[in-house]
C-alpha positions in Angstrom: 59.9 23.3 15.2 62.2 22.8 12.2 62.4 24.8 9.4 60.4 22.9 6.4 58.9 24.0 3.2 55.3 23.7 4.4 53.6 23.6 0.8 55.5 21.0 -0.4 55.1 18.8 2.4 51.4 19.3 3.0 50.9 18.6 -1.1 53.0 15.4 -0.8 51.3 14.3 2.0 47.5 15.3 1.5 48.3 13.5 -2.4 49.0 10.5 -0.6 46.2 10.8 2.0 43.7 10.5 -0.9 44.6 6.8 -1.4 42.5 7.0 2.6 39.5 9.0 1.4 38.9 6.2 -1.8 39.6 3.6 1.0 36.7 5.1 2.8 34.5 5.8 0.6 34.9 2.2 -1.1 34.5 0.3 2.4 31.1 2.5 3.5 29.0 3.1 0.0 28.6 -0.6 -0.3 26.0 -0.2 2.6 23.5 2.3 0.8 24.2 0.0 -2.7 23.0 -2.8 -1.0 19.6 -2.8 -1.3 19.5 -1.9 -5.2 22.1 -4.3 -6.4 20.8 -7.5 -4.3 17.3 -6.9 -6.0 19.1 -6.0 -9.4 21.1 -9.4 -9.5 18.0 -11.1 -8.0 19.6 -12.3 -4.7 17.6 -11.1 -2.3 16.6 -13.8 0.3 19.7 -15.4 -0.9 21.9 -15.3 2.1 24.9 -16.9 1.2 25.3 -14.5 -2.3 24.2 -11.5 -0.3 27.0 -12.0 2.4 29.7 -12.6 -0.8 28.7 -9.6 -2.2 29.5 -7.5 0.7 32.5 -9.4 2.2 34.1 -10.2 -1.4 36.4 -6.8 -1.5 37.5 -8.1 2.9 39.2 -11.2 1.1 40.9 -8.4 -1.3 41.7 -6.6 1.3 43.8 -9.1 3.4 45.8 -9.9 0.1 46.4 -6.3 -0.9 47.6 -5.3 3.1 49.6 -8.7 2.6 51.5 -8.1 -0.4 51.6 -4.3 -0.4 55.0 -4.2 2.4 56.9 -6.4 -0.3 56.0 -4.8 -3.0 57.0 -1.5 -1.5 60.4 -2.5 -0.8 61.2 -3.7 -4.3 58.9 -0.9 -6.3 59.2 1.8 -4.1 56.2 3.5 -2.4 55.3 5.8 -5.1 54.8 3.9 -7.9 52.9 1.3 -5.7 50.7 4.3 -5.0 49.8 5.0 -8.6 49.4 1.3 -8.8 46.3 1.8 -6.3 45.0 4.9 -7.5 44.7 3.1 -10.9 43.0 -0.1 -9.4 40.8 2.4 -7.5 39.5 4.5 -10.2 38.9 1.4 -12.7 37.2 -0.9 -10.2 34.7 2.2 -9.2 33.7 2.7 -12.8 33.6 -1.3 -13.2 31.6 -2.0 -9.8 28.6 0.1 -11.5 29.1 -0.5 -14.9 28.8 -4.7 -15.1 25.5 -6.2 -15.6 27.1 -9.9 -14.1 27.1 -11.1 -11.1 30.2 -12.8 -11.1 31.8 -9.7 -12.9 30.6 -7.2 -9.9 32.2 -9.9 -7.4 35.5 -9.7 -9.7 35.8 -5.9 -9.4 34.6 -5.6 -5.6 37.9 -8.2 -5.3 40.5 -6.3 -7.1 38.9 -2.8 -5.4 39.6 -4.7 -2.2 42.8 -5.2 -3.2 43.2 -1.5 -3.5 42.0 -0.6 0.0 44.1 -3.1 1.4 47.3 -1.5 -0.3 46.3 2.2 0.4 45.3 1.5 4.1 48.5 0.5 5.1 51.0 2.3 2.4 49.3 5.8 2.2 50.7 6.6 6.2 53.4 4.9 6.1 54.7 7.2 2.8 53.1 10.1 5.3 55.9 9.1 8.3 58.9 8.7 5.6 58.8 11.8 4.2 57.0 13.6 7.8 59.6 16.1 9.8 59.6 14.8 12.7 58.0 17.5 14.9 54.6 17.4 13.0 54.9 13.9 12.0 51.6 13.3 14.0 49.6 15.9 12.5 50.4 14.5 8.7 50.0 10.9 9.8 46.6 11.9 10.8 45.6 13.8 7.5 45.3 10.0 6.3 42.3 9.6 9.0 40.9 12.7 8.0 40.6 11.7 4.6 39.6 8.5 5.4 36.6 9.7 7.2 35.8 12.4 4.7 35.7 9.0 2.1 33.1 7.6 4.5 30.9 10.8 4.9 31.3 11.1 1.2 29.6 7.8 0.8 27.0 8.6 3.2 26.1 11.6 2.2 25.9 10.0 -1.6 23.9 7.3 -0.1 21.3 9.3 1.1 21.0 11.8 -2.0 20.6 9.0 -4.1 17.9 7.3 -2.3 15.7 10.9 -1.3 16.2 12.2 -4.5 13.1 10.6 -6.2 14.1 12.1 -9.6 17.5 10.7 -9.8 16.6 7.0 -7.7 15.7 4.5 -9.6 16.3 0.7 -9.5 18.8 0.8 -11.9 20.8 3.3 -12.6 21.0 4.6 -8.2 23.7 1.7 -6.9 25.4 2.5 -9.9 26.2 5.9 -9.4 26.7 5.7 -6.0 30.0 3.4 -7.2 30.7 5.5 -10.1 31.5 8.8 -7.8 34.9 7.5 -6.8 35.9 7.2 -9.8 36.5 10.8 -10.5 38.5 11.4 -6.8 40.3 8.3 -8.2 41.6 9.8 -11.2 42.7 13.4 -9.7 44.7 10.9 -7.0 46.5 9.3 -9.9 47.4 12.5 -11.3 48.1 14.2 -8.8 50.4 11.3 -7.3 52.8 11.6 -10.6 53.8 14.6 -9.0 55.2 13.4 -5.7 58.5 12.4 -5.0 59.4 9.1 -3.6 60.1 8.2 -0.5 63.8 9.6 0.5 64.0 6.5 3.3 63.2 4.0 0.3 65.8 5.7 -2.0 68.4 5.6 0.9 68.0 2.3 1.5 67.7 1.7 -2.5 71.5 3.1 -2.6 69.9 6.2 -4.4 71.8 8.7 -1.8 71.4 11.8 -4.1 68.0 11.1 -5.0 67.6 11.2 -1.6 69.4 14.2 -0.5 67.0 16.1 -3.1 64.3 15.5 -1.9 65.0 15.5 1.8 66.6 19.2 0.7 63.0 20.3 -1.1 61.7 19.2 2.4 64.0 21.1 5.3 66.3 22.4 3.4 70.4 21.1 3.0 71.3 20.9 6.6 68.3 19.4 7.2 68.4 17.0 4.1 72.2 16.4 5.4 71.6 15.3 9.0 68.4 13.7 7.7 70.7 11.7 5.1 73.5 10.8 7.8 70.7 9.4 10.6 69.8 6.9 7.9 72.8 5.7 7.4 73.8 5.0 10.6 70.8 3.3 11.1 71.4 1.5 8.0 74.9 0.4 9.3 73.6 -1.1 12.7 71.0 -3.0 10.7 72.9 -4.0 7.5 73.3 -7.7 8.8 69.5 -8.2 8.9 66.7 -7.3 6.6 62.9 -8.0 5.6 61.4 -11.0 7.3 64.4 -11.9 8.8 64.7 -8.9 11.2 60.9 -8.6 11.3 61.1 -11.9 13.5 64.5 -11.3 14.8 64.1 -10.8 19.3 64.8 -7.0 18.9 62.0 -6.6 16.3 59.6 -9.4 18.0 58.0 -7.1 20.5 57.3 -4.1 18.3 55.7 -6.4 16.2 53.3 -7.9 18.6 52.9 -4.3 19.9 51.6 -2.9 16.2 49.8 -6.1 16.0 47.7 -5.4 19.3 47.4 -1.9 18.5 45.8 -2.3 15.1 43.9 -5.2 16.1 42.6 -2.7 19.2 41.6 -0.5 16.6 38.5 -2.7 15.2 37.9 -4.3 18.1 37.2 -1.5 20.2 33.8 -1.4 18.8 33.1 1.6 17.1 33.3 0.7 13.0 30.1 -1.7 14.4 28.6 1.6 14.6 29.2 2.1 10.8 28.6 -1.4 9.6 25.6 -2.0 11.0 24.3 1.9 12.0 20.9 0.9 10.4 20.2 -2.4 13.1 21.8 0.0 15.6 18.7 2.9 15.3 16.3 0.8 14.6 16.9 -0.9 17.5 16.4 2.1 19.5 13.2 3.1 17.7 13.8 5.0 14.4 12.2 4.7 11.3 14.4 4.0 8.2 14.5 7.9 6.8 15.0 9.1 10.4 18.0 6.2 10.2 19.4 7.7 7.4 19.8 11.0 9.0 21.2 9.7 11.9 23.9 8.0 10.1 24.8 11.3 8.1 25.0 12.8 11.5 27.4 10.3 13.0 29.8 10.9 9.8 29.5 14.4 10.4 30.6 14.1 14.2 33.8 11.5 12.9 34.7 14.5 10.6 34.9 16.9 13.5 36.7 15.3 16.0 39.3 13.7 13.3 40.5 17.8 13.4 40.7 17.5 16.9 43.0 14.5 17.0 45.2 16.4 14.4 45.0 19.3 16.8 46.2 17.2 19.6 48.3 14.0 18.5 51.6 16.4 18.5 50.6 18.3 21.3 49.7 15.9 23.7 51.1 12.8 22.3 50.1 9.3 20.9 50.3 7.6 24.5 47.6 10.0 26.0 45.1 10.0 23.3 45.4 6.3 22.9 44.2 6.5 27.0 41.4 8.7 26.4 40.2 6.4 23.4 40.0 3.3 25.6 39.0 4.5 28.8 36.4 6.8 27.0 34.8 4.7 25.2 34.6 2.2 27.9 32.3 4.1 29.9 30.5 5.3 27.0 30.3 1.4 26.4 28.9 0.6 29.6 26.2 3.5 29.5 25.2 2.5 26.1 24.6 -0.8 26.9 22.7 0.0 30.0 20.0 2.2 28.0 19.4 -0.8 25.9 19.1 -3.2 28.5 16.3 -0.7 30.0 15.2 -0.1 26.6 15.6 3.8 26.5 14.5 5.2 22.8 15.3 8.5 21.3 17.8 11.3 21.2 19.4 9.8 24.3 21.1 6.8 22.5 21.8 9.1 19.2 23.7 11.5 21.9 25.7 8.3 23.2 26.6 6.8 19.6 27.7 10.2 18.6 29.5 10.7 21.8 31.2 7.0 21.1 32.3 8.0 17.3 34.0 11.1 18.7 36.0 9.4 21.1 37.1 7.1 18.6 38.2 9.9 15.9 40.1 12.0 18.2 42.0 9.3 19.8 41.8 5.6 18.2 40.7 6.0 15.2 43.8 8.2 13.8 45.9 7.3 15.9 46.6 3.8 15.5 48.0 4.5 12.1 50.4 7.0 13.4 51.6 4.3 15.8 51.9 2.0 13.3 53.7 4.2 10.6 56.2 5.4 13.3 57.1 2.2 15.3 58.8 0.4 12.8 62.8 0.5 11.7 63.5 1.9 8.1 64.6 -1.4 6.8 61.3 -3.7 8.1 59.2 -0.7 8.1 57.4 -2.0 5.0 56.8 -5.6 5.5 55.6 -4.8 9.5 53.2 -2.6 8.3 51.7 -5.2 6.0 51.8 -8.0 8.5 50.1 -5.2 11.4 47.3 -3.8 8.4 46.5 -7.5 7.9 46.2 -7.9 11.3 44.1 -5.1 11.7 41.7 -6.5 8.5 41.4 -10.0 9.8 40.3 -8.4 13.5 38.0 -5.9 11.1 37.0 -9.3 9.7 36.1 -11.3 12.8 34.2 -8.0 14.4 31.9 -7.4 11.2 30.5 -11.0 11.4 30.5 -12.0 15.2 28.3 -8.9 15.8 25.2 -10.4 14.2 25.7 -13.7 16.3 26.5 -11.6 19.9 23.5 -9.4 18.8 21.4 -12.4 18.5 22.4 -14.7 21.6 23.5 -11.2 23.7 21.2 -8.4 22.8 22.1 -5.1 21.9 22.9 -4.4 25.7 25.5 -7.5 26.4 27.1 -7.1 22.9 28.5 -3.1 23.7 29.1 -4.6 27.4 31.3 -7.5 25.6 32.7 -4.3 23.8 33.4 -2.1 27.0 35.3 -5.2 29.1 37.3 -5.0 25.5 38.2 -1.4 26.1 39.3 -1.7 29.4 41.7 -4.5 28.9 43.0 -2.2 26.4 43.6 0.8 28.8 45.4 -1.5 30.8 47.7 -2.6 28.0 48.6 0.8 26.9 48.8 2.1 30.5 51.8 -0.5 31.2 53.0 -1.2 27.6 52.5 1.7 25.1 55.8 4.0 25.3 55.6 7.5 23.7 56.8 8.3 20.6 55.9 11.9 19.3 58.9 14.3 18.7 61.2 11.6 18.1 62.6 11.0 14.2 61.7 7.5 13.2 65.6 6.2 13.3 65.5 7.1 17.2 62.0 5.6 17.9 63.9 2.1 16.0 66.7 2.4 18.2 64.7 3.1 21.6 62.3 0.2 21.1 64.4 -2.5 19.7 66.3 -2.1 23.0 
């Protein structure tokens, strides 16, 4: 293992990963706030307005994800992290403060842009500063913070609903959104003290600054070796860059691989459990109070098993964990669908749902972001990450909108059987097409995967 400045490396990676925390919180919190703001704005019984309120952030996500790469190449990774932190802070306050439904929608849209930016930018920045031997573990920190954000939103929602002294129709939903403002401010403040990505500095001709940052990460010998590797990779690719190289023959297969990996993370179906947890648990025979408790239980399982991924991703490798995730979910969903078909209720259903969350959390959830952050060459990484992240959010949109229809026409059992078949297809694809990437520098991966 390389010698590196552990404290400095973990500090800059954890700060960057706070974008993931805010991404996770903001994405989930609206589910708990829904029943309150719908009454406040008078849109109960108006499906089109209800759907607009729930989906407007997703439109912002798509725009943020699509533009983040080009902006990151022009402005740098650090500045864009600061922009996303500022947007999270302002929109967290604004969403809970406005009394106009139109302004509420506008702020949710801009909050979605912040989510789209952070979802791709945070893991990319971490991958570009992390030593190769621990890159998987450090990029997985981003998924850990996403999970912490999700759990925090679930707990905040539960507490505000269950505490009769705090809850009321006027304020409960506002505090659900306002709670994100404090970590957003911390993110904004701490991001001022992290360095720019040394790979972006090198690509921008600021080699002295890149050498300085790399020296702080791993010492002068490490810095010179890494910078020399950057320069050799740049010499090989200097004739092409940006979109031209992205769609070149050598990069096309990497782009397709990244898009498939990104979309599969959504289409494996696990995020449906988070988005429609209330419907899933009620279908299993639970009342509203127990449903909220079970939702928190799934959040805890998600957090605990993300630590398993952090521990194993640099030991077992990315490919093994992706195969475990796809194969494991295929089996769990097949059993879960059968239980719904046989109208099984009670603890058994909670156990199966928690197993699905655990399997996803230790594999497909974090490892997808690790793979996306490391399979693309330096010069196209930002743009390619934008395309892959855009594909991920498009897949999320399709998943979210198709579940109610599948659930209506096929039942919960048939829906989970479909997800099981998708996971089987994913397992076959990963078995034959997904290379192992652990332990290799980003420049080595760019060379190997483009051949």
